[in-house]
KEMARPA-375764 format. One record per residue (C-alpha): x, y, z. Coordinates in steps of 0.25 Angstrom, whole numbers. Layout:
N
+-------+-------+-------+
!    px !    py !    pz !
+-------+-------+-------+
!     X !     Y !     Z !
...
+-------+-------+-------+
***
This chain:
400
+-------+-------+-------+
!    px !    py !    pz !
+-------+-------+-------+
!  -173 !   204 !  -174 !
!  -178 !   190 !  -173 !
!  -166 !   185 !  -183 !
!  -156 !   193 !  -175 !
!  -162 !   186 !  -163 !
!  -160 !   173 !  -169 !
!  -146 !   177 !  -173 !
!  -143 !   179 !  -159 !
!  -147 !   165 !  -152 !
!  -141 !   158 !  -164 !
!  -128 !   166 !  -160 !
!  -130 !   162 !  -145 !
!  -132 !   147 !  -149 !
!  -121 !   144 !  -157 !
!  -112 !   152 !  -147 !
!  -116 !   140 !  -136 !
!  -114 !   129 !  -146 !
!  -101 !   135 !  -148 !
!   -97 !   136 !  -133 !
!  -104 !   122 !  -131 !
!   -94 !   116 !  -142 !
!   -81 !   125 !  -137 !
!   -83 !   120 !  -123 !
!   -84 !   106 !  -127 !
!   -73 !   106 !  -136 !
!   -66 !   113 !  -124 !
!   -71 !   100 !  -115 !
!   -66 !    90 !  -123 !
!   -52 !    97 !  -128 !
!   -50 !    98 !  -112 !
!   -54 !    85 !  -109 !
!   -42 !    79 !  -118 !
!   -28 !    79 !  -112 !
!   -17 !    82 !  -119 !
!    -8 !    68 !  -122 !
!     3 !    75 !  -113 !
!    -7 !    77 !  -102 !
!   -12 !    66 !  -101 !
!     1 !    57 !  -102 !
!     5 !    65 !   -91 !
!    -8 !    62 !   -82 !
!    -7 !    48 !   -87 !
!     8 !    49 !   -82 !
!     5 !    55 !   -69 !
!    -8 !    46 !   -65 !
!     2 !    32 !   -68 !
!    12 !    38 !   -58 !
!     6 !    47 !   -48 !
!    -7 !    43 !   -49 !
!    -3 !    29 !   -43 !
!    -6 !    31 !   -28 !
!   -12 !    41 !   -18 !
!     1 !    50 !   -12 !
!     5 !    41 !    -1 !
!     5 !    28 !     3 !
!     5 !    29 !    19 !
!     0 !    16 !    24 !
!     5 !     2 !    19 !
!    -4 !    -4 !     8 !
!   -10 !     9 !     4 !
!   -21 !     9 !    12 !
!   -26 !     2 !    26 !
!   -32 !    -9 !    22 !
!   -18 !   -12 !    14 !
!   -24 !   -15 !     0 !
!   -11 !   -13 !    -6 !
!   -19 !    -4 !   -18 !
!   -18 !    10 !   -23 !
!   -24 !    17 !   -35 !
!   -18 !    24 !   -46 !
!    -8 !    19 !   -58 !
!     8 !    17 !   -58 !
!    17 !    19 !   -68 !
!    23 !     8 !   -77 !
!    36 !    11 !   -72 !
!    42 !    16 !   -60 !
!    57 !    20 !   -58 !
!    64 !    21 !   -45 !
!    64 !    37 !   -39 !
!    73 !    36 !   -27 !
!    76 !    23 !   -16 !
!    81 !    26 !    -2 !
!    90 !    20 !     7 !
!    88 !    13 !    19 !
!    99 !     4 !    27 !
!    88 !   -10 !    28 !
!    78 !   -17 !    19 !
!    66 !   -10 !    16 !
!    54 !   -21 !    17 !
!    45 !    -9 !    25 !
!    34 !    -2 !    14 !
!    34 !    12 !    11 !
!    24 !    22 !    14 !
!    20 !    35 !     7 !
!    16 !    48 !    15 !
!    15 !    63 !     7 !
!    29 !    59 !     0 !
!    35 !    53 !    11 !
!    39 !    37 !    11 !
!    40 !    30 !    25 !
!    46 !    15 !    24 !
!    56 !     7 !    33 !
!    67 !    -1 !    34 !
!    73 !   -11 !    40 !
!    85 !    -3 !    44 !
!    73 !     2 !    54 !
!    71 !    16 !    49 !
!    58 !    22 !    44 !
!    60 !    31 !    32 !
!    53 !    44 !    26 !
!    57 !    45 !    12 !
!    53 !    56 !     2 !
!    45 !    50 !    -8 !
!    49 !    59 !   -20 !
!    64 !    58 !   -17 !
!    69 !    46 !    -8 !
!    76 !    54 !     2 !
!    73 !    53 !    19 !
!    64 !    60 !    26 !
!    66 !    55 !    37 !
!    69 !    39 !    46 !
!    66 !    35 !    57 !
!    74 !    23 !    65 !
!    67 !    11 !    72 !
!    75 !     0 !    80 !
!    73 !   -10 !    69 !
!    67 !   -13 !    54 !
!    54 !    -7 !    48 !
!    48 !   -15 !    38 !
!    34 !   -12 !    43 !
!    27 !     0 !    32 !
!    24 !    12 !    38 !
!    11 !    19 !    39 !
!     9 !    36 !    39 !
!    -3 !    40 !    45 !
!    -5 !    55 !    46 !
!    10 !    60 !    51 !
!    15 !    48 !    56 !
!    22 !    36 !    50 !
!    21 !    22 !    57 !
!    30 !    11 !    54 !
!    33 !    -3 !    62 !
!    47 !    -7 !    64 !
!    54 !   -22 !    67 !
!    55 !   -16 !    82 !
!    41 !   -19 !    85 !
!    38 !    -3 !    84 !
!    28 !     6 !    78 !
!    33 !    20 !    74 !
!    26 !    33 !    72 !
!    34 !    43 !    65 !
!    30 !    57 !    59 !
!    30 !    57 !    47 !
!    38 !    70 !    44 !
!    49 !    68 !    53 !
!    48 !    53 !    56 !
!    50 !    58 !    72 !
!    43 !    45 !    80 !
!    29 !    50 !    85 !
!    27 !    34 !    92 !
!    31 !    21 !    92 !
!    24 !     9 !    95 !
!    27 !    -3 !   102 !
!    24 !   -17 !    96 !
!    30 !   -32 !   103 !
!    35 !   -35 !    89 !
!    41 !   -31 !    76 !
!    32 !   -22 !    66 !
!    33 !   -27 !    51 !
!    19 !   -21 !    46 !
!    15 !    -8 !    44 !
!     5 !     0 !    52 !
!    -9 !     2 !    46 !
!   -19 !    15 !    51 !
!   -32 !    13 !    57 !
!   -43 !    25 !    60 !
!   -52 !    25 !    71 !
!   -65 !    31 !    72 !
!   -60 !    43 !    78 !
!   -49 !    44 !    69 !
!   -37 !    41 !    77 !
!   -26 !    35 !    69 !
!   -21 !    22 !    74 !
!   -11 !    10 !    66 !
!   -14 !    -3 !    67 !
!     2 !   -13 !    65 !
!     4 !   -27 !    68 !
!    19 !   -31 !    74 !
!    23 !   -43 !    77 !
!    20 !   -44 !    90 !
!     8 !   -50 !    85 !
!    -1 !   -37 !    86 !
!    -9 !   -27 !    80 !
!    -7 !   -14 !    85 !
!   -16 !    -2 !    84 !
!    -9 !    11 !    89 !
!   -13 !    25 !    90 !
!    -6 !    34 !    79 !
!    -5 !    46 !    89 !
!    -1 !    40 !   101 !
!     6 !    26 !    96 !
!    -2 !    20 !   107 !
!    -8 !     6 !   105 !
!   -23 !     7 !   104 !
!   -26 !    -9 !   103 !
!   -17 !   -22 !    98 !
!   -23 !   -34 !    90 !
!   -15 !   -48 !    95 !
!   -13 !   -57 !    83 !
!    -7 !   -71 !    86 !
!     7 !   -67 !    79 !
!    16 !   -57 !    71 !
!     8 !   -46 !    61 !
!    16 !   -44 !    50 !
!     6 !   -37 !    41 !
!    -1 !   -23 !    42 !
!   -15 !   -22 !    46 !
!   -25 !   -19 !    36 !
!   -36 !    -9 !    41 !
!   -50 !   -11 !    34 !
!   -63 !    -2 !    40 !
!   -58 !    -3 !    54 !
!   -53 !   -17 !    55 !
!   -39 !   -23 !    54 !
!   -34 !   -34 !    47 !
!   -22 !   -40 !    47 !
!   -15 !   -54 !    46 !
!    -4 !   -60 !    56 !
!     5 !   -71 !    58 !
!    -4 !   -78 !    64 !
!   -13 !   -81 !    53 !
!   -24 !   -72 !    54 !
!   -30 !   -60 !    47 !
!   -34 !   -51 !    59 !
!   -47 !   -43 !    58 !
!   -47 !   -32 !    68 !
!   -54 !   -21 !    72 !
!   -48 !    -7 !    70 !
!   -56 !    -2 !    81 !
!   -51 !    -8 !    93 !
!   -42 !   -22 !    87 !
!   -52 !   -32 !    90 !
!   -51 !   -46 !    82 !
!   -63 !   -45 !    71 !
!   -58 !   -58 !    66 !
!   -46 !   -66 !    62 !
!   -45 !   -73 !    49 !
!   -35 !   -85 !    49 !
!   -28 !   -85 !    37 !
!   -19 !   -99 !    37 !
!    -5 !   -93 !    39 !
!     3 !   -79 !    43 !
!    -1 !   -67 !    37 !
!    13 !   -58 !    35 !
!     6 !   -49 !    25 !
!    -4 !   -36 !    27 !
!   -19 !   -39 !    23 !
!   -25 !   -31 !    13 !
!   -39 !   -27 !    15 !
!   -49 !   -24 !     6 !
!   -63 !   -22 !     4 !
!   -64 !   -30 !    17 !
!   -53 !   -42 !    12 !
!   -41 !   -44 !    17 !
!   -29 !   -51 !     9 !
!   -19 !   -56 !    14 !
!    -8 !   -67 !    12 !
!    -2 !   -77 !    20 !
!    11 !   -86 !    23 !
!     2 !   -98 !    18 !
!     3 !   -92 !     5 !
!   -10 !   -90 !     4 !
!   -17 !   -76 !     1 !
!   -30 !   -73 !     7 !
!   -43 !   -65 !     7 !
!   -52 !   -61 !    17 !
!   -64 !   -56 !    21 !
!   -61 !   -49 !    34 !
!   -75 !   -47 !    38 !
!   -79 !   -63 !    38 !
!   -64 !   -68 !    38 !
!   -68 !   -77 !    26 !
!   -55 !   -80 !    19 !
!   -60 !   -74 !     4 !
!   -51 !   -81 !    -5 !
!   -37 !   -89 !    -3 !
!   -25 !   -87 !   -14 !
!   -15 !   -97 !   -13 !
!    -6 !   -98 !   -25 !
!     8 !   -99 !   -19 !
!    17 !  -107 !   -10 !
!    23 !   -94 !    -2 !
!    20 !   -84 !     8 !
!    11 !   -71 !     4 !
!    17 !   -58 !    13 !
!    15 !   -48 !     3 !
!     1 !   -40 !     7 !
!    -8 !   -39 !    -4 !
!   -12 !   -28 !   -13 !
!   -27 !   -27 !   -17 !
!   -33 !   -22 !   -29 !
!   -47 !   -20 !   -34 !
!   -46 !   -36 !   -40 !
!   -32 !   -41 !   -36 !
!   -25 !   -44 !   -24 !
!   -10 !   -42 !   -27 !
!     0 !   -49 !   -17 !
!    15 !   -54 !   -15 !
!    20 !   -68 !   -12 !
!    32 !   -75 !    -8 !
!    31 !   -84 !   -20 !
!    36 !   -71 !   -28 !
!    23 !   -68 !   -35 !
!    14 !   -56 !   -35 !
!     0 !   -63 !   -33 !
!   -12 !   -55 !   -38 !
!   -25 !   -62 !   -35 !
!   -41 !   -59 !   -38 !
!   -46 !   -51 !   -27 !
!   -61 !   -58 !   -27 !
!   -55 !   -74 !   -30 !
!   -42 !   -74 !   -26 !
!   -36 !   -80 !   -39 !
!   -24 !   -77 !   -42 !
!   -24 !   -64 !   -54 !
!   -10 !   -63 !   -58 !
!     5 !   -68 !   -51 !
!    18 !   -60 !   -54 !
!    31 !   -68 !   -50 !
!    43 !   -59 !   -43 !
!    57 !   -65 !   -40 !
!    55 !   -63 !   -25 !
!    45 !   -64 !   -15 !
!    34 !   -55 !   -15 !
!    32 !   -49 !     0 !
!    29 !   -34 !    -6 !
!    15 !   -31 !    -4 !
!    10 !   -26 !   -19 !
!     3 !   -14 !   -22 !
!    -8 !   -12 !   -32 !
!    -9 !     3 !   -39 !
!   -20 !     4 !   -49 !
!   -15 !    -7 !   -59 !
!    -2 !   -11 !   -55 !
!     3 !   -18 !   -42 !
!    18 !   -15 !   -36 !
!    25 !   -25 !   -28 !
!    38 !   -28 !   -23 !
!    48 !   -43 !   -22 !
!    58 !   -49 !   -17 !
!    63 !   -49 !   -31 !
!    67 !   -35 !   -29 !
!    58 !   -31 !   -39 !
!    47 !   -20 !   -38 !
!    35 !   -23 !   -48 !
!    26 !   -16 !   -55 !
!    14 !   -26 !   -59 !
!     0 !   -26 !   -67 !
!   -11 !   -28 !   -57 !
!   -17 !   -36 !   -69 !
!    -9 !   -47 !   -73 !
!     4 !   -46 !   -66 !
!    14 !   -41 !   -76 !
!    24 !   -34 !   -71 !
!    24 !   -19 !   -77 !
!    37 !   -14 !   -70 !
!    46 !   -19 !   -61 !
!    59 !   -14 !   -52 !
!    71 !   -21 !   -46 !
!    76 !   -17 !   -34 !
!    85 !   -28 !   -32 !
!    80 !   -31 !   -17 !
!    70 !   -37 !   -10 !
!    57 !   -29 !    -9 !
!    46 !   -33 !     2 !
!    42 !   -19 !     3 !
!    28 !   -16 !    -2 !
!    27 !    -3 !   -12 !
!    21 !     9 !    -8 !
!    15 !    19 !   -20 !
!    14 !    34 !   -18 !
!    14 !    45 !   -28 !
!    16 !    35 !   -40 !
!    29 !    29 !   -32 !
!    32 !    15 !   -28 !
!    41 !    14 !   -16 !
!    45 !     0 !    -9 !
!    58 !    -3 !    -1 !
!    66 !   -16 !    -4 !
!    75 !   -24 !     4 !
!    88 !   -15 !    -1 !
!    85 !    -6 !     9 !
!    79 !     5 !    -1 !
!    67 !    11 !    -4 !
!    63 !    14 !   -17 !
!    52 !    24 !   -24 !
!    49 !    22 !   -38 !
!    41 !    31 !   -47 !
!    33 !    28 !   -61 !
!    40 !    32 !   -72 !
+-------+-------+-------+
***
């Protein structure tokens, strides 16, 4: 009897050990992907993992960082180009598979991201160089005619328009209030920053500077930061537009300031690029290795800041010290504002080329010759790069 019981116990123990070995082996096998599957996964990560689905605001986020996470492919090919009747100096935004962009022909266009086919267009009375912004079901863009147009994203029908007293070249930015109401802020050549209610299109407040406001205003922790042609960096309250501080930059500012972790990064027309503490007004560092102005807005990475110059170079400096890390020479002025995606930088140049650079050393990975000047800044959505050119076309590139 005892030997029978011992046999049963041994059988159960051996069965248990066998089960453990089987489960362990199964887990090990399942953790090893088929090489083909791994290759497909890698390709998808490189191409479609490059960004989120939408790029619905100029420079990627309210702080205007010009940076997104993910990876881009090593090479790209044109999947479509869309013809307008004027130069395309505006930069694209993308929402739910639709590209919104202005043209010097006075139109704001909605274009299907996948096919490049026109969905609708809306005619203003002058050139549209300002990048649009999408807030909810409304797309908003300014025009040289001094008006800010709010359009239905699906139909392009006018919801409201807001009058400034000067041309609007800058993109609007979104500003959320504590009660959840959406507002936008936008600069104008009337020398004011305007805060507009998104629902009614009525002015909430106006902040007056001493000259033109050319760039987009950054929004950071309910504060608004922007440079002006009055040579000042303005820091104001998002609540009521009251002045918090003004920082003398030494020369007028046409670029949009990028804000990251309480610091603003912006170049001036006196050939100086600055890092400024927006809480104290302290200039942390000054970068001055050029004899030409900065019009391009910066992309702020984890460790570096990248921006274009009218000296034909793309500049990369150390984020902490402001010391030069690398420079990349193009064949024309670089007014296009670069975008950092993972380990790569995307930027256009007035030499007519779109460049893909390695962020570590500034080496060219890939470029494409459009042929006409590019001052438009790239947008990246669903692994695609969208950019305009002075040849009147909007281009879409996809990784291959």
